[in-house]
Steps between C-alpha positions, in 0.01 A plus 500: 500500500590564137261798502704672777829443321371671188376808685820569696730702281766765563748553778440455868579781743846356570566479128408866457721600795791316340443664160473846657817441707699400191366801305591737787849350521565565130350850525733580792793353309419719200467812716845434644675416170351741244659821642845338498460393138378847399804648672728255314349590162554868579867426579534305173361797306754729666783259414392474139466878465854545633626228265343670197639845582803552271639782717558254788710251303830621648362621834693387809332252738440765766312717253291203379413413860399862572282516188342163583419606858352830383280330240364235736419774751307682227308177425404460865728208591618589849589166659753370245812367678813696406700175473251374242672684214836382369687675220758289318745671265723194459340425165721627218204613294281684747362540848260252657242619752371212712202519733487205738296521818254312716174613657345333805137571579346357819184297443386380841701430811839369401403424139657730239473531124848528348541649151835517324552745213789507254555708186814575297522783248792606283548878469539560126 
């Protein structure tokens, strides 16, 4: 009996099915989340480039919004919600551009992955 216990090593077929199912779940999760994060990092780069541009320091909010929309279109971000950008000029020392939006990606059935993105940049 002890001889059989020493020879049996590794996972059973049900163990392998469970491991493969967990690996596939995380692969699917990554495939759903990675494009949204790449899109967010592209939006952050656009925000930071606008913030570093000295010619836009006194630009009105409408002009900043138009420049932002043009630059994200150039970077290939087409599904950014228009309400996701807020421009706040109430600060006495500059203009704040705030990106705050949420992305929902369906996983399976009625299960969704929800990602919330937020970034604030001061136009200098």
